[in-house]
C-alpha positions as CSV (number, residue, x, y, z in Angstrom):
1,M,45.4,13.7,49.7
2,P,44.3,11.9,46.5
3,F,45.8,13.1,43.3
4,R,43.9,15.3,40.9
5,F,43.0,15.3,37.3
6,A,44.5,17.8,34.9
7,L,43.9,18.3,31.1
8,N,46.7,18.8,28.6
9,R,46.2,21.3,25.8
10,T,46.9,18.4,23.3
11,C,43.3,17.2,23.7
12,A,41.9,20.2,21.9
13,P,44.6,22.4,20.3
14,Q,42.2,24.0,18.0
15,L,40.0,25.6,20.7
16,S,40.3,29.2,21.9
17,L,41.6,29.6,25.4
18,A,38.1,30.4,26.6
19,D,36.7,27.2,25.1
20,F,39.5,25.1,26.4
21,I,38.9,26.4,29.9
22,A,35.2,25.6,29.5
23,L,36.1,22.1,28.3
24,A,38.5,21.5,31.3
25,V,35.8,22.7,33.8
26,A,33.1,20.6,32.2
27,S,35.3,17.5,32.1
28,G,35.9,17.7,35.9
29,A,39.6,18.5,35.6
30,K,41.1,20.6,38.4
31,A,44.1,22.0,36.4
32,V,45.4,22.3,32.9
33,E,48.7,22.0,31.2
34,I,49.5,25.0,29.0
35,R,51.6,24.3,25.9
36,N,54.1,26.6,24.2
37,D,54.0,24.8,20.9
38,I,50.4,25.3,19.7
39,E,50.4,28.0,17.0
40,G,48.0,30.9,17.7
41,H,47.4,30.1,21.3
42,E,48.7,31.2,24.7
43,C,52.5,31.1,24.8
44,A,52.9,31.0,21.1
45,D,50.6,33.9,20.3
46,G,52.1,36.2,22.9
47,T,49.2,36.2,25.4
48,P,50.7,37.6,28.6
49,A,51.1,35.0,31.3
50,P,49.2,37.1,33.9
51,E,46.2,37.3,31.6
52,V,46.2,33.5,31.2
53,K,46.6,33.0,34.9
54,S,43.7,35.4,35.7
55,R,41.4,33.6,33.4
56,L,42.3,30.2,34.8
57,E,41.9,31.3,38.4
58,A,38.5,32.8,37.6
59,A,37.4,29.4,36.4
60,G,38.8,27.7,39.5
61,L,41.6,25.9,37.6
62,A,45.2,25.5,38.6
63,V,48.2,25.1,36.3
64,A,49.9,21.7,36.3
65,S,52.8,22.7,34.0
66,V,53.9,24.4,30.9
67,N,54.7,21.8,28.3
68,A,57.5,21.7,27.0
69,L,61.1,22.6,26.5
70,Q,62.1,20.3,23.7
71,R,65.7,18.9,23.2
72,F,66.8,20.1,26.6
73,N,69.6,17.6,26.5
74,D,71.1,19.2,23.3
75,W,72.4,22.3,25.0
76,T,73.2,25.3,22.8
77,P,73.0,29.1,23.1
78,E,69.6,28.9,21.3
79,R,68.4,26.3,23.9
80,A,69.4,28.6,26.7
81,R,67.4,31.4,25.2
82,Q,64.4,29.1,24.7
83,A,64.7,27.9,28.3
84,E,64.7,31.4,29.7
85,V,61.6,32.3,27.7
86,I,59.5,29.3,28.7
87,I,60.7,29.1,32.3
88,S,60.0,32.8,32.9
89,Y,56.6,32.4,31.3
90,A,55.9,29.5,33.6
91,A,56.9,31.5,36.7
92,A,54.6,34.4,35.7
93,L,51.8,31.9,35.1
94,G,52.2,30.4,38.5
95,A,53.0,27.0,37.0
96,P,55.0,24.7,39.4
97,G,57.1,23.3,36.6
98,V,58.1,23.0,33.0
99,V,58.1,19.6,31.2
100,L,61.5,18.8,29.7
101,C,61.7,16.5,26.6
102,P,64.8,14.9,25.3
103,V,66.0,14.6,21.7
104,H,63.9,11.9,20.1
105,T,64.9,11.7,16.4
106,E,65.8,8.5,14.7
107,G,69.2,8.8,13.3
108,H,70.4,11.3,15.9
109,G,73.8,9.7,15.8
110,W,74.6,9.8,19.5
111,S,76.3,6.9,21.1
112,D,75.1,5.8,24.5
113,A,78.0,7.5,26.2
114,E,77.2,10.8,24.3
115,A,73.6,10.5,25.3
116,E,74.5,10.2,29.0
117,R,77.0,13.1,28.8
118,N,74.6,15.4,26.9
119,L,71.8,14.6,29.4
120,R,74.0,15.7,32.3
121,D,75.2,18.8,30.4
122,G,71.6,19.9,29.8
123,L,70.6,19.3,33.4
124,K,73.6,21.3,34.7
125,N,72.9,24.2,32.5
126,L,69.2,24.3,33.1
127,R,69.4,24.1,36.9
128,P,70.4,27.7,37.6
129,I,67.7,29.0,35.3
130,L,65.0,26.9,37.0
131,K,66.2,27.9,40.5
132,D,66.4,31.6,39.6
133,H,62.7,31.5,38.7
134,G,61.5,29.1,41.4
135,V,60.3,26.6,38.8
136,T,60.8,22.8,38.7
137,G,62.0,20.9,35.7
138,Y,59.8,17.9,35.0
139,V,62.2,15.5,33.3
140,E,60.2,13.3,30.9
141,P,61.7,10.1,29.5
142,L,60.2,9.3,26.1
143,G,59.9,5.7,25.0
144,M,59.8,6.0,21.2
145,K,62.4,4.8,18.8
146,G,65.2,7.4,18.5
147,S,64.7,8.7,22.0
148,T,67.9,9.7,23.7
149,M,66.3,9.2,27.2
150,K,63.8,6.3,27.2
151,R,63.7,5.0,30.8
152,Q,63.0,6.4,34.2
153,E,66.2,5.1,35.7
154,M,68.4,7.0,33.1
155,A,66.8,10.3,34.2
156,V,67.1,9.5,37.9
157,A,70.8,8.6,37.6
158,A,71.6,11.7,35.7
159,V,69.7,14.1,38.1
160,S,71.4,12.4,41.0
161,D,74.8,12.8,39.3
162,V,74.4,16.5,38.9
163,D,73.0,16.9,42.5
164,G,69.9,18.3,40.9
165,W,66.9,17.1,43.0
166,D,66.5,20.7,44.3
167,A,65.4,21.7,40.8
168,Y,64.1,18.5,39.1
169,Q,61.4,15.9,39.4
170,L,60.3,13.3,36.9
171,C,57.3,13.5,34.6
172,F,56.0,10.0,34.4
173,D,54.1,9.1,31.3
174,T,52.1,5.8,31.4
175,F,52.2,5.4,27.6
176,Q,56.0,6.1,27.4
177,F,56.6,3.6,30.2
178,F,54.5,1.0,28.4
179,R,55.9,1.7,24.9
180,C,59.6,1.0,25.8
181,G,58.8,-1.8,28.3
182,D,60.1,0.1,31.3
183,V,59.9,-1.7,34.7
184,A,61.6,0.6,37.2
185,L,59.3,3.1,38.9
186,F,60.5,5.9,41.2
187,P,57.3,7.3,42.7
188,D,59.1,9.5,45.2
189,R,60.8,11.3,42.3
190,I,57.6,12.0,40.3
191,G,56.2,15.5,40.2
192,L,53.7,15.1,37.3
193,A,52.0,12.1,35.6
194,H,50.7,12.0,32.1
195,I,48.1,9.4,31.1
196,S,46.5,8.3,27.8
197,G,44.9,5.2,26.5
198,I,45.7,2.8,23.7
199,S,42.8,0.7,22.3
200,R,44.2,-0.4,18.9
201,P,45.2,-4.1,19.2
202,D,47.3,-4.5,16.0
203,L,50.7,-3.0,16.9
204,L,53.4,-4.0,19.3
205,P,54.1,-1.4,22.0
206,A,57.4,-0.2,20.3
207,D,55.5,0.5,17.1
208,L,52.8,2.7,18.6
209,S,53.1,6.5,18.1
210,E,51.6,9.7,19.5
211,P,48.5,9.7,17.2
212,D,47.5,6.4,18.8
213,R,47.0,8.0,22.2
214,G,43.4,8.4,23.1
215,L,41.2,8.5,26.2
216,I,41.1,5.7,28.8
217,F,38.4,3.2,28.9
218,I,38.0,-0.5,29.6
219,D,39.8,-1.5,26.4
220,D,43.1,0.3,27.4
221,R,46.3,-1.7,26.7
222,V,48.6,0.5,28.7
223,D,47.3,-0.6,32.1
224,N,46.8,2.9,33.3
225,I,44.8,1.6,36.2
226,G,47.6,-0.7,37.4
227,Q,50.3,1.9,36.9
228,L,48.3,4.6,38.8
229,R,47.5,2.2,41.6
230,R,51.3,1.7,42.1
231,L,51.7,5.5,42.3
232,I,48.8,5.8,44.8
233,A,50.3,3.0,47.0
234,A,53.6,4.9,47.0
235,G,51.9,8.1,48.2
236,Y,51.9,10.1,44.9
237,S,49.5,13.2,45.3
238,G,50.4,15.3,42.2
239,F,48.4,16.0,39.1
240,V,47.4,13.2,36.7
241,S,47.1,14.9,33.3
242,M,45.2,13.4,30.4
243,E,47.4,13.9,27.3
244,P,45.8,12.4,24.2
245,F,47.3,13.1,20.7
246,S,44.7,11.2,18.7
247,P,43.2,13.3,15.9
248,A,39.9,11.4,16.6
249,V,39.9,12.8,20.1
250,Q,40.9,16.3,19.1
251,Q,38.1,16.4,16.5
252,D,35.5,14.7,18.5
253,P,32.3,16.7,18.4
254,D,31.3,15.2,21.8
255,L,34.7,15.5,23.4
256,R,33.3,17.2,26.6
257,S,31.1,14.2,27.5
258,H,33.7,11.6,26.5
259,L,36.5,13.3,28.5
260,R,34.2,13.4,31.6
261,A,33.3,9.7,31.0
262,S,37.0,8.8,30.9
263,F,37.8,10.6,34.1
264,E,34.7,9.1,35.8
265,Y,35.8,5.6,34.6
266,L,39.2,6.2,36.2
267,A,37.8,7.7,39.4
268,A,35.5,4.7,39.9
269,L,38.6,2.5,40.1
270,L,41.0,4.8,41.8
271,P,41.1,7.1,44.8
272,I,41.2,10.2,42.7
273,S,39.3,13.4,43.2
274,A,37.5,13.8,39.9
């Protein structure tokens, strides 16, 4: 089965849920990622998960994930409370998983040994919550400066060490992979893929940031086509979710047609059901 396109809420955080659903359908996406960090919408405004689920199902859309539990590798009583809230919401929504993001603050002060220990501590504490709700944790390495978990192999080693593959999969992000110069890919461990394009030519990968992430066209520097072809060849069949953060994308008055054009560009080069 070819993998399917999804649309992350980051592409249009200002839209109402109804308008976002309409955008997703018009773009050709088969699913959406709901976020818990967009003020005034969905999780953050208290809209009950069954209501969101019903509206998505009526539009023929699945849920690819709830995005995200931040700082999951900095485990505290407050983090445990946050985890319970977002994971229970995901379960009620029918989401297969919750994206898990590590601490990514320059000057965090952790040594490499502390980062490894804290990562395993977070994974151990999250595992029973995930299993209780039947939700998968999508562990997402982030490649920016200050990230405490940049590379795929660090996540794979930690999940293996805590015997956690019954509760975890990787969230693979083509931009994060490109930004930190990662080379190790673990397709059999990936449960969700994030994609976005970089067209600006003036910065080195390590100097790029989230607002640089746009849609994917022929001028893309990230090599999304090459990265996705590797996943296809390895048998990946999960969702491929467009996750732009560019203000130009978010404020684009013709976003609907540009999103569809980007998906069609990818579909023309890859065996994806657009």
